C-alpha distance (Angstrom), angle and dihedral (degrees) to the residues before:
residue distance angle dihedral
M1 . . .
L2 3.81 . .
G3 3.78 90.8 .
Q4 3.87 90.5 57.5
L5 3.83 94.7 59.5
D6 3.81 123.0 90.1
V7 3.81 107.7 -151.9
S8 3.80 91.0 -154.0
N9 3.87 90.5 62.7
L10 3.83 100.4 45.6
K11 3.83 93.5 109.5
D12 3.80 91.0 47.9
L13 3.83 88.3 55.2
G14 3.82 90.8 55.1
L15 3.81 93.7 -110.6
T16 3.80 107.1 142.9
S17 3.83 105.0 151.0
E18 3.78 144.2 29.8
Q19 3.81 89.1 -105.6
D20 3.82 89.9 62.9
L21 3.80 89.2 54.0
Q22 3.83 92.0 47.2
K23 3.83 89.7 52.5
M24 3.80 87.7 56.3
G25 3.85 88.4 58.4
L26 3.83 99.9 -104.9
S27 3.80 116.9 151.0
A28 3.80 122.9 -128.4
S29 3.84 92.2 -103.8
E30 3.83 90.8 51.3
I31 3.80 91.1 49.5
N32 3.83 91.0 50.5
A33 3.83 90.0 50.1
L34 3.84 90.4 52.1
K35 3.79 91.0 49.0
R36 3.77 91.5 51.8
Q37 3.81 91.1 51.2
Y38 3.80 92.0 46.6
F39 3.79 97.3 47.2
H40 3.82 92.3 42.6
G41 3.79 88.9 57.7
E42 3.78 94.1 43.7
L43 3.79 95.1 50.2
S44 3.80 101.9 35.0
S45 3.82 91.6 97.5
K46 3.84 96.1 35.3
K47 3.77 108.9 77.7
T48 3.79 105.9 140.9
V49 3.75 123.7 102.4
D50 3.80 93.3 -114.9
D51 3.82 93.1 52.3
L52 3.80 92.7 56.9
S53 3.79 91.6 67.7
K54 3.82 90.2 59.9
N55 3.82 90.3 62.0
A56 3.79 97.7 44.1
K57 3.81 91.0 113.5
L58 3.77 95.2 49.1
G59 3.79 96.2 76.3
P60 3.79 129.7 -131.1
S61 3.76 124.8 -13.0
E62 3.77 118.8 -158.2
E63 3.82 98.2 -118.7
D64 3.83 116.5 1.9
E65 3.77 108.0 173.1
I66 3.81 121.0 -152.1
V67 3.83 110.0 -137.3
M68 3.79 116.5 -154.6
P69 3.83 110.7 -125.0
E70 3.78 115.3 -119.4
L71 3.78 108.3 -99.2
K72 3.78 125.7 -155.2
R73 3.77 104.1 -146.4
P74 3.79 118.9 -156.1
K75 3.77 117.2 -115.6
E76 3.78 111.1 -88.3
K77 3.79 113.4 -98.2
E78 3.76 125.2 -137.3
D79 3.83 99.4 -125.0
S80 3.76 141.3 116.5
T81 3.80 93.0 -79.9
K82 3.81 93.3 67.9
G83 3.78 108.7 121.1
V84 3.83 94.9 14.0
Y85 3.79 110.4 176.6
G86 3.82 112.2 -110.3
K87 3.83 98.3 16.4
N88 3.80 94.2 105.8
I89 3.81 95.5 56.8
F90 3.82 90.7 88.6
V91 3.81 97.9 46.5
D92 3.83 107.6 36.0
G93 3.81 98.6 65.7
S94 3.83 96.4 -95.4
V95 3.83 91.8 124.0
H96 3.82 117.1 55.5
I97 3.79 124.5 -164.1
Q98 3.82 111.2 -121.9
K99 3.81 115.7 -132.1
N100 3.80 129.9 -158.4
S101 3.79 116.1 -97.3
D102 3.78 141.8 134.2
R103 3.79 87.9 -93.0
I104 3.82 100.1 63.4
K105 3.80 112.9 143.0
A106 3.79 105.6 -164.6
P107 3.81 118.6 -156.1
Y108 3.78 119.1 -117.2
N109 3.83 93.9 -107.1
Y110 3.83 96.5 50.7
I111 3.85 109.5 130.1
L112 3.80 114.6 -130.4
G113 3.76 121.2 -137.4
S114 3.79 144.9 159.7
G115 3.80 111.1 -49.2
D116 3.82 98.2 29.6
V117 3.80 113.8 127.5
L118 3.82 120.1 -143.3
S119 3.79 125.5 -161.8
I120 3.81 114.7 -152.6
V121 3.80 120.7 -171.1
I122 3.84 127.9 176.7
W123 3.83 122.6 -173.3
G124 3.79 134.2 171.9
T125 3.83 122.4 51.4
S126 3.80 88.5 -6.0
E127 3.80 124.2 41.8
F128 3.78 129.5 -158.8
S129 3.78 136.7 151.8
G130 3.79 127.8 -179.9
T131 3.78 145.3 142.8
F132 3.80 118.8 -140.2
T133 3.79 131.8 -170.8
L134 3.79 118.5 -150.6
D135 3.84 106.6 -119.5
E136 3.77 126.9 -139.9
N137 3.80 90.0 -76.3
G138 3.82 92.8 48.9
N139 3.81 94.4 -107.9
I140 3.80 134.2 133.7
T141 3.79 123.1 -161.4
P142 3.83 114.5 -157.1
S143 3.82 115.4 -173.4
L144 3.83 115.6 -97.3
V145 3.82 89.8 7.8
G146 3.75 101.2 66.4
R147 3.76 133.5 -149.6
I148 3.80 119.3 -18.5
S149 3.83 119.2 -167.7
L150 3.84 112.2 -143.2
K151 3.81 104.8 154.8
G152 3.81 112.4 136.5
K153 3.77 92.7 4.2
K154 3.82 122.7 135.1
F155 3.77 111.3 -113.5
S156 3.83 91.5 -116.7
D157 3.85 90.5 53.0
A158 3.82 91.4 45.4
Q159 3.82 89.8 54.5
K160 3.80 90.2 55.5
I161 3.82 93.3 47.2
I162 3.83 92.8 48.8
K163 3.79 92.3 46.8
S164 3.82 93.9 49.9
T165 3.84 91.4 46.0
F166 3.84 93.4 49.4
A167 3.83 89.9 46.5
R168 3.81 88.5 69.4
V169 3.79 90.9 63.1
Y170 3.84 106.1 24.5
D171 3.81 131.6 49.9
L172 3.81 99.9 -111.7
R173 3.80 93.3 165.1
N174 3.79 89.6 73.6
S175 3.81 95.7 28.7
K176 3.77 139.4 62.9
I177 3.81 125.3 -126.7
S178 3.82 128.7 -157.3
I179 3.83 121.9 -166.0
E180 3.79 117.7 -175.4
I181 3.78 138.7 157.4
S182 3.80 109.0 -112.8
Y183 3.81 96.1 177.1
S184 3.80 130.5 21.0
K185 3.77 120.3 -146.9
V186 3.79 118.0 -111.1
I187 3.79 114.3 -117.8
S188 3.82 133.2 -174.2
V189 3.80 117.6 -133.5
N190 3.80 128.3 -177.1
V191 3.83 115.0 -133.7
V192 3.82 112.3 -164.6
G193 3.77 140.7 159.8
E194 3.83 126.3 43.5
V195 3.81 98.9 2.6
V196 3.78 127.2 122.3
S197 3.82 96.1 -117.7
P198 3.81 112.2 17.0
G199 3.79 117.0 -164.9
T200 3.78 146.4 98.3
Y201 3.79 117.9 -54.2
S202 3.82 128.0 -168.9
I203 3.79 118.6 -159.1
P204 3.82 136.6 134.3
S205 3.79 112.4 -62.1
I206 3.80 89.9 -125.9
N207 3.82 83.3 86.3
S208 3.79 119.1 89.6
A209 3.79 131.0 -140.7
F210 3.82 88.9 -86.2
N211 3.79 90.3 61.6
F212 3.81 92.3 51.5
L213 3.82 91.2 49.1
S214 3.80 89.4 50.5
L215 3.82 90.2 51.8
A216 3.80 88.3 53.1
G217 3.80 90.0 56.5
G218 3.77 96.7 -103.1
V219 3.78 132.1 -87.4
T220 3.83 120.2 -38.0
D221 3.80 124.3 -124.8
L222 3.82 89.4 -93.2
G223 3.81 95.0 46.3
S224 3.81 125.3 106.4
L225 3.81 122.2 -123.1
R226 3.79 95.4 -171.2
N227 3.82 103.9 52.2
I228 3.79 106.2 41.0
K229 3.83 110.2 153.6
I230 3.82 125.0 -145.6
I231 3.80 109.1 -160.5
H232 3.80 111.7 -164.6
A233 3.77 123.8 -151.8
N234 3.82 90.3 -111.1
G235 3.81 91.3 58.5
Q236 3.80 97.0 -102.3
V237 3.83 114.2 137.7
D238 3.82 124.1 -152.4
Q239 3.80 127.9 -171.5
L240 3.81 122.3 -131.7
D241 3.84 117.4 -158.2
V242 3.80 112.0 -172.6
Y243 3.83 92.7 -165.9
K244 3.79 91.4 59.5
F245 3.78 89.0 51.3
L246 3.82 92.5 49.2
N247 3.78 94.2 48.7
S248 3.83 100.5 35.0
P249 3.85 112.2 12.1
E250 3.79 94.9 173.4
A251 3.79 94.9 50.1
S252 3.82 94.3 45.1
G253 3.82 94.9 54.8
Y254 3.78 126.4 -150.7
K255 3.79 115.1 -85.3
Y256 3.81 107.2 -131.6
L257 3.79 118.6 -164.6
N258 3.77 140.9 -146.7
D259 3.75 130.9 -138.1
G260 3.81 110.2 -74.0
D261 3.82 97.0 19.5
F262 3.81 121.7 144.2
I263 3.82 129.1 -136.3
L264 3.80 111.6 -157.8
V265 3.82 120.1 -169.1
P266 3.84 109.8 -165.0
T267 3.82 125.7 -160.1
V268 3.79 118.9 -81.1
D269 3.77 116.3 -99.3
N270 3.83 113.0 -178.5
L271 3.81 120.8 36.0
V272 3.82 123.5 173.1
L273 3.79 126.6 -171.7
T274 3.81 121.6 -142.3
E275 3.78 138.4 -157.3
G276 3.80 130.4 178.0
V277 3.83 94.8 28.1
K278 3.79 130.1 113.4
R279 3.82 91.6 -106.6
P280 3.84 103.6 37.6
L281 3.82 95.5 -166.4
T282 3.78 139.0 118.3
F283 3.82 113.4 -86.3
E284 3.80 132.5 -158.7
L285 3.80 112.0 -137.0
K286 3.73 132.8 -172.5
N287 3.78 118.8 -121.6
D288 3.81 94.7 -103.1
E289 3.84 96.8 45.8
T290 3.81 121.4 111.4
I291 3.80 140.1 -159.0
S292 3.81 89.2 -83.3
D293 3.81 90.9 57.2
L294 3.81 90.4 48.9
L295 3.82 92.2 50.8
L296 3.81 88.9 52.0
Y297 3.80 90.7 56.9
A298 3.85 92.7 40.8
G299 3.80 93.6 51.6
G300 3.80 93.8 -114.8
V301 3.78 134.0 -74.0
S302 3.81 117.7 -36.9
P303 3.84 112.6 -100.1
K304 3.81 88.9 -123.4
C305 3.81 92.3 58.2
F306 3.81 134.2 75.9
D307 3.82 109.4 -108.5
G308 3.81 97.2 -167.9
T309 3.79 96.5 85.0
A310 3.81 132.0 34.3
H311 3.79 117.0 -154.9
I312 3.80 114.9 -148.1
E313 3.79 122.4 -161.5
R314 3.81 105.9 -162.9
P315 3.82 121.3 -175.7
T316 3.82 115.7 -133.6
N317 3.81 134.8 171.6
Q318 3.81 89.0 -96.1
G319 3.82 96.2 46.5
I320 3.78 139.2 -80.8
K321 3.79 116.9 -29.2
I322 3.82 121.8 -152.9
I323 3.82 116.4 -140.9
D324 3.81 122.2 -177.0
I325 3.82 115.0 -155.9
A326 3.81 122.3 -165.2
E327 3.81 119.8 -135.3
K328 3.79 92.2 -109.7
D329 3.82 90.0 63.4
Y330 3.82 97.2 50.4
L331 3.84 90.9 99.8
S332 3.78 94.1 54.8
F333 3.82 107.6 32.2
K334 3.81 110.5 98.0
L335 3.78 120.6 -152.3
K336 3.80 125.5 -136.9
S337 3.79 132.9 -145.5
G338 3.80 110.9 -81.2
D339 3.79 94.7 25.8
K340 3.78 119.0 138.0
I341 3.79 115.2 -153.8
S342 3.82 118.8 -161.6
F343 3.78 136.7 -177.7
Y344 3.80 113.0 -159.4
E345 3.78 123.8 -131.3
T346 3.78 118.3 -105.8
D347 3.80 126.4 -124.5
E348 3.81 108.4 -83.3
S349 3.78 96.1 -156.9
F350 3.81 115.0 121.3
L351 3.79 117.6 -106.2
N352 3.81 101.2 -160.1
A353 3.76 108.1 17.7
V354 3.77 137.2 128.6
S355 3.80 122.1 -170.5
I356 3.78 130.8 -146.4
K357 3.78 121.2 -174.5
G358 3.78 142.4 167.1
A359 3.81 127.9 40.9
I360 3.79 97.3 12.4
I361 3.82 130.5 117.3
S362 3.82 95.3 -118.4
P363 3.80 112.0 15.2
G364 3.81 119.5 -174.6
K365 3.78 143.8 86.4
Y366 3.81 120.4 -35.8
S367 3.79 132.5 -175.3
Y368 3.78 115.3 -95.9
V369 3.82 115.0 -105.4
E370 3.77 115.9 -163.6
N371 3.82 115.6 -115.0
E372 3.82 92.2 3.9
S373 3.80 114.6 155.7
L374 3.78 125.9 -133.3
K375 3.81 91.0 -111.7
D376 3.81 91.7 54.0
L377 3.83 91.6 49.5
I378 3.83 91.1 50.2
Y379 3.80 92.1 51.9
R380 3.84 91.0 43.9
S381 3.82 86.9 59.1
G382 3.81 92.3 50.8
G383 3.80 100.8 -89.5
P384 3.82 131.9 -94.5
I385 3.78 123.1 -46.2
T386 3.80 125.3 -126.6
A387 3.80 93.0 -96.3
S388 3.82 94.1 51.7
L389 3.80 114.7 129.4
L390 3.81 103.7 -130.4
S391 3.79 98.8 178.3
V392 3.78 92.2 78.9
G393 3.81 139.1 9.7
H394 3.81 135.4 172.0
I395 3.79 135.7 -129.3
Y396 3.81 115.7 -166.7
R397 3.82 108.0 -156.7
L398 3.82 122.9 -162.4
N399 3.80 118.9 -125.6
Q400 3.79 128.1 -155.7
D401 3.80 91.7 -103.3
G402 3.82 92.4 55.0
S403 3.81 96.0 -103.5
R404 3.80 122.5 118.3
D405 3.78 133.2 -132.5
L406 3.81 121.1 -142.2
I407 3.79 115.0 -130.9
R408 3.81 113.4 -167.2
I409 3.83 116.4 -150.6
N410 3.82 136.5 -177.8
L411 3.81 105.7 -130.6
E412 3.80 92.4 -168.3
D413 3.80 88.7 66.2
V414 3.81 90.2 47.5
F415 3.79 93.4 54.6
K416 3.82 96.8 41.4
N417 3.80 91.2 76.1
K418 3.81 106.6 73.0
G419 3.75 94.6 -179.4
A420 3.79 128.4 71.5
S421 3.77 124.5 -1.8
V422 3.78 110.6 -66.5
G423 3.77 138.1 178.4
P424 3.76 130.6 60.0
T425 3.80 119.1 -34.3
I426 3.80 115.0 -104.1
L427 3.82 118.0 -125.4
S428 3.78 129.2 -158.6
N429 3.82 114.0 -78.2
D430 3.82 92.8 18.0
I431 3.82 116.5 149.6
V432 3.81 115.8 -150.0
N433 3.83 118.8 -161.7
I434 3.83 120.8 -165.0
F435 3.82 109.1 -169.8
D436 3.81 123.2 -130.6
Q437 3.81 112.3 -133.7
R438 3.81 91.1 -152.6
K439 3.79 91.5 62.0
L440 3.80 92.1 49.8
E441 3.80 93.6 58.1
E442 3.79 129.3 73.5
N443 3.78 119.1 -117.8
H444 3.81 97.4 -105.2
T445 3.81 118.0 -151.4
V446 3.78 139.4 -176.5
R447 3.81 127.2 -155.2
I448 3.75 132.4 -144.2
A449 3.80 123.3 -168.1
G450 3.78 139.3 169.1
I451 3.80 129.0 40.6
V452 3.86 98.8 11.8
R453 3.78 128.8 109.3
K454 3.83 97.6 -117.4
P455 3.80 111.9 24.1
D456 3.80 109.4 -172.1
N457 3.81 146.9 110.2
Y458 3.80 115.0 -67.6
A459 3.80 133.9 -171.7
Y460 3.78 113.7 -95.5
S461 3.79 119.3 -125.1
N462 3.79 128.4 -168.5
N463 3.83 114.1 -95.7
M464 3.83 91.6 18.6
V465 3.83 112.7 157.6
L466 3.79 129.0 -162.3
K467 3.81 94.7 -101.1
D468 3.82 90.3 53.4
L469 3.78 90.2 57.1
I470 3.81 91.2 48.1
L471 3.81 90.3 53.4
I472 3.82 91.6 48.5
A473 3.82 88.2 52.0
G474 3.81 91.3 56.0
G475 3.79 97.8 -98.3
L476 3.79 133.7 -80.5
K477 3.77 126.7 -53.5
E478 3.83 119.5 -118.0
S479 3.81 92.0 -106.4
A480 3.83 94.7 56.2
D481 3.81 118.1 123.3
L482 3.82 107.7 -134.2
T483 3.79 94.0 -171.5
K484 3.80 95.9 66.1
V485 3.81 118.8 43.8
D486 3.80 116.6 156.3
V487 3.81 119.7 -148.8
E488 3.80 114.7 -167.3
R489 3.81 108.6 -157.8
V490 3.78 131.7 -172.4
D491 3.81 112.6 -128.4
F492 3.80 107.7 -163.4
N493 3.83 88.7 -162.4
K494 3.79 97.3 76.5
G495 3.80 114.1 -130.6
E496 3.76 133.6 -169.0
N497 3.81 92.3 -78.0
G498 3.80 96.6 45.7
Y499 3.77 130.5 -102.5
V500 3.83 99.6 -46.5
N501 3.82 124.1 80.4
V502 3.81 123.2 -171.7
I503 3.81 116.6 -143.8
E504 3.82 120.6 -167.9
V505 3.82 114.3 -146.5
D506 3.84 129.6 -168.2
L507 3.82 106.5 -151.4
N508 3.81 91.2 -163.7
N509 3.82 89.6 65.8
T510 3.83 101.3 30.0
D511 3.81 128.4 64.3
D512 3.81 103.1 160.9
F513 3.78 107.5 42.6
R514 3.81 101.2 156.0
L515 3.79 118.6 -136.9
K516 3.78 127.7 -144.1
P517 3.82 131.1 -153.3
Y518 3.82 115.1 -73.8
D519 3.85 94.0 18.0
I520 3.81 114.8 153.2
V521 3.81 114.5 -152.4
H522 3.82 121.9 -159.8
I523 3.80 119.5 -163.7
R524 3.83 109.3 -161.0
R525 3.83 129.4 -148.2
L526 3.82 120.0 -111.2
P527 3.83 108.6 -95.5
D528 3.82 113.8 -96.0
F529 3.80 90.3 -2.5
S530 3.76 118.3 153.6
F531 3.75 138.0 151.2
Q532 3.83 120.7 -118.1
Q533 3.80 112.3 -49.5
V534 3.79 113.0 -156.3
I535 3.83 131.5 -147.2
S536 3.83 129.3 176.6
I537 3.78 131.3 -136.8
V538 3.77 119.0 -165.2
G539 3.79 134.3 178.0
E540 3.77 130.6 28.1
V541 3.80 105.1 13.3
K542 3.77 126.0 108.6
Y543 3.82 95.6 -114.9
P544 3.80 110.3 25.2
G545 3.84 118.7 -176.0
S546 3.81 141.9 78.8
Y547 3.81 124.1 -26.9
S548 3.79 133.5 -176.7
L549 3.78 116.5 -129.0
S550 3.79 113.7 -111.5
G551 3.78 91.5 -149.5
K552 3.77 145.9 -27.9
S553 3.83 91.9 -82.6
E554 3.80 100.0 53.9
K555 3.83 112.5 130.8
L556 3.77 135.4 -152.3
F557 3.82 94.5 -107.3
D558 3.85 91.1 56.2
L559 3.79 92.0 47.6
I560 3.83 93.3 51.8
Q561 3.79 88.3 50.9
R562 3.85 89.5 51.8
A563 3.81 87.6 51.5
G564 3.85 90.1 56.7
G565 3.81 96.7 -99.8
I566 3.79 128.5 -85.6
T567 3.79 124.0 -48.6
P568 3.84 123.5 -117.6
E569 3.82 88.4 -106.6
A570 3.83 93.9 59.2
F571 3.79 115.4 123.1
L572 3.79 102.7 -122.7
E573 3.81 95.0 -162.5
G574 3.82 94.7 52.6
G575 3.80 142.2 57.3
Y576 3.79 136.8 107.1
I577 3.80 144.2 -168.8
E578 3.84 125.6 -123.3
R579 3.81 104.3 -145.8
E580 3.82 125.9 -172.8
E581 3.82 96.5 -178.6
D582 3.79 112.5 105.1
S583 3.85 88.6 -7.7
V584 3.81 90.3 -83.8
G585 3.80 94.6 155.0
L586 3.85 117.9 -166.7
V587 3.81 120.1 10.5
I588 3.86 113.1 -160.0
I589 3.83 119.7 -129.4
K590 3.80 131.9 -171.6
I591 3.75 101.4 -158.3
G592 3.78 93.3 -167.0
D593 3.81 93.0 58.5
L594 3.82 91.8 42.7
I595 3.79 97.8 55.4
K596 3.82 92.7 48.5
S597 3.78 94.8 64.6
E598 3.81 141.5 3.3
K599 3.77 86.6 -136.9
S600 3.79 91.5 65.1
K601 3.80 114.9 129.0
Y602 3.80 86.9 -125.8
N603 3.80 92.1 62.9
Y604 3.77 93.5 103.6
L605 3.80 128.1 -179.2
V606 3.79 106.8 -101.9
K607 3.84 116.7 -124.6
P608 3.84 129.9 -156.3
N609 3.82 114.7 -83.8
D610 3.84 92.7 17.3
I611 3.83 115.3 152.3
I612 3.81 111.4 -152.6
H613 3.79 116.3 -157.4
I614 3.84 120.2 -161.8
P615 3.83 107.1 -179.5
K616 3.78 127.5 -149.3
E617 3.79 119.1 -108.1
S618 3.82 112.2 -101.7
N619 3.87 132.4 -170.4
I620 3.78 92.2 -161.0
V621 3.79 127.4 98.7
S622 3.83 120.9 -158.2
I623 3.82 125.0 -147.9
M624 3.80 121.8 -163.7
G625 3.75 142.1 160.0
E626 3.82 128.2 47.0
I627 3.83 100.8 2.6
G628 3.80 132.7 138.2
Y629 3.82 97.3 -104.6
T630 3.78 117.4 79.3
A631 3.79 102.0 -151.4
H632 3.81 110.5 135.8
S633 3.78 132.6 -156.0
K634 3.81 124.9 -137.0
N635 3.80 92.0 -92.8
G636 3.81 91.2 55.0
D637 3.82 98.2 -103.8
T638 3.85 121.1 133.6
K639 3.77 101.8 -116.6
I640 3.83 137.7 158.7
S641 3.81 132.9 170.8
C642 3.81 128.7 -142.7
P643 3.88 139.6 174.6
Y644 3.77 120.0 -77.9
S645 3.82 118.7 -108.1
K646 3.78 122.3 -168.0
H647 3.79 122.1 -108.2
K648 3.84 94.9 -1.1
R649 3.78 121.6 141.2
A650 3.79 125.6 -131.3
G651 3.86 93.3 -103.3
R652 3.84 91.2 60.5
Y653 3.84 91.2 54.2
I654 3.84 91.0 48.2
Q655 3.80 92.5 51.2
N656 3.83 97.1 40.7
Y657 3.82 101.1 38.8
G658 3.82 109.2 10.7
G659 3.77 99.3 56.0
G660 3.78 91.4 -113.7
F661 3.78 126.1 -81.1
G662 3.76 120.7 -30.3
K663 3.81 123.2 -119.4
N664 3.80 91.6 -101.5
A665 3.82 95.9 41.3
K666 3.77 120.8 131.1
K667 3.83 94.6 -140.3
Y668 3.77 95.0 -167.9
N669 3.82 92.9 54.1
V670 3.80 103.6 70.7
Y671 3.80 120.2 135.9
V672 3.83 139.1 170.5
I673 3.86 126.8 -131.6
R674 3.81 111.5 -149.8
Q675 3.82 124.2 -148.2
N676 3.78 90.6 -109.3
G677 3.82 90.1 58.3
L678 3.79 96.8 -102.3
V679 3.79 117.6 138.9
E680 3.82 120.6 -148.1
D681 3.83 118.5 -165.2
S682 3.80 130.1 -156.2
K683 3.81 116.1 -92.9
L684 3.78 137.6 -140.3
F685 3.85 94.6 36.0
G686 3.81 89.8 -44.3
L687 3.76 96.3 -55.5
I688 3.83 95.3 113.1
R689 3.77 109.4 53.1
P690 3.84 122.3 -161.7
I691 3.84 123.0 -91.4
V692 3.83 110.1 -107.9
K693 3.84 122.3 -125.4
K694 3.80 132.3 -167.4
G695 3.80 114.3 -64.1
D696 3.82 94.3 10.7
I697 3.79 124.5 146.3
I698 3.81 118.2 -138.8
K699 3.83 113.6 -150.9
V700 3.85 125.5 -165.5
E701 3.82 113.0 -165.2
P702 3.84 121.8 -144.5
K703 3.74 124.9 -121.1
K704 3.78 118.4 -98.3
Q705 3.77 112.2 -104.1
K706 3.79 114.0 -112.2
K707 3.79 116.5 -124.2
E708 3.79 114.5 -120.0
K709 3.76 113.6 -117.4
T710 3.79 113.2 -113.3
E711 3.79 129.4 -162.2
E712 3.80 88.9 -94.7
N713 3.84 92.5 53.9
R714 3.83 97.0 46.8
I715 3.84 115.6 104.2
D716 3.78 117.2 -117.5
W717 3.86 99.5 -146.1
N718 3.79 94.0 -171.1
R719 3.77 92.1 59.6
T720 3.81 91.4 41.9
I721 3.86 93.1 54.1
E722 3.79 91.0 44.5
S723 3.81 92.3 52.0
L724 3.83 91.9 46.4
S725 3.83 91.0 51.7
L726 3.80 92.1 52.7
K727 3.80 91.8 50.8
L728 3.84 92.6 48.8
T729 3.81 90.3 49.5
G730 3.77 90.5 51.4
L731 3.79 92.6 50.8
A732 3.81 92.1 49.5
T733 3.79 91.3 51.3
F734 3.78 91.0 49.8
W735 3.85 91.0 50.9
V736 3.82 92.6 51.7
L737 3.82 92.4 50.8
A738 3.78 91.2 48.3
Q739 3.83 90.8 53.0
Q740 3.80 91.3 52.5
I741 3.79 93.5 50.1
N742 3.83 93.2 47.5
P743 3.86 107.0 34.3
């Protein structure tokens, strides 16, 4: 039947109470399920604190969340209330707002009232289960049991009344009974006075006065934490002391409220500042509270401070008055508003300490032992380490005037005697220093440079030999010369040549050359050593390609022979070398002269990365530049080719094959580029042009374009004549004066 009911239409069906549902045959569990559905729908969009009060009569919802209202806190003021103990309890999450749910655990002193819902369950020999809402008169009426009046009762007392009443009807001797609050009534409480957001707040009454103060944003800087008043609707007034709650929550008791109650936060009256306590804050005290009460709230005197005297700074009309209070008067001396109480720090110097430092297993401060010897103290601190310097040690002994005397000791003598305690007797406040040999020595190094894999500075070790250093540096490179290794050594006994001596070592004959600190080792390269150096030969040889030089003296003739000699198609008048070394550029070759004799002037020494070009013989001549024909090559140049004719000059080729000179040709600037890279210009102001050979390129240069005259470049003859006249007049005047001076 439950599945046939729509909770949103219950009022339309005329169902206004639980009795109407019981008449329809619904069980108590089914009725509770319907109520949860109904209230969940009614309250799903009503989540603010104020809206909860509107549904107080509806009964429990399954999960009604209390949402804290957004509070606009005033900007913190720089006054004496900053850091007041207890103020942060309402704003740092210490107080949580209780919400209604099936899991409410009400405290024993919770006051029942109209709207609270109780769940009563009996199991065992007798069984009973029911949920009851206190009516307007604070009564519940279970079947068979009758009416039970619970209004204004503490929850613990109500449990006893319900149990005794049910015992008249049910066998509770052989059964168990559980009485819990399943829904707390919603009450409205007015929070006024020195709170951040005063107003009326409606939340479940399971919340105490602390929860309402938290909703109001807590107490302001001017508000009191010790004299908060709770004014009940019946005129009764209770006092709420936050300090009692913070220091003894169980003894202080939660202050539960009723609908219509007021919480009044008055202004603070008595503030005392503290220093040298465990909680160095500002505290609010009541008029009858003493230093002992303050120390209880402050957690006591700081362990670093002297607790035998309290120092009070009390402001008066004439200035600040200092009052010292002995510990015996802490229970009786009352503090006033504005007082500052301080406890001064104690001297942190050690009373019975001796110190041992340096090269010892466990250096530090140790307690003074009367008549203890130095040897005993050293062994009490673990004993010396391997690097301890035993030839000398120091004891620094304190004098009455605060100065210290240095006592020098020989620790070797102390440790020679293995019997009874020996050595000087240690006194209180002595400082023993055992020196560390490692810190007294420089970090010696040696250096290796040259043909090794990792040239660098390396730490020197005793008994290190030259081959050890070479291994540390990753070993020698293949090009290293083992017969000549230079070791530069510092000789601190200055000789005739200064402080540095150079020692030459042959590694082939020496295995144990011993190094010394600061030695610098140079590993030299094998003389004339080099890896393969490659050149290229391209063009008309039998085996063109790359070749490695056989030595620094290899010549071009030998290289051509290694390449199989020239081919029959080789152009004997041409050839050149592209050379990178020293930025030489092109080196001209006449192959015909070269192959006739090794003594030819063209038999150059070949250099690494040379590219040797031996061109192929050609019977074609090319003409390009400013000529009459307009044929163009791919790169945009005007170029034509024609057959070679013996003993003809460049002008004949231009006239016969190039269509003559172009309109923009510079006729007197004609030159020929030979196959070996040589360039031959025209002679006698361009009248005698060069004779053309096979494979040559004839080039005709264009005229330079004349710049058009602009207004700026045009000559102003009027100004020019005027300027010339002035200069001539000046010269004439100068000549006349000169004649008068020298007659």
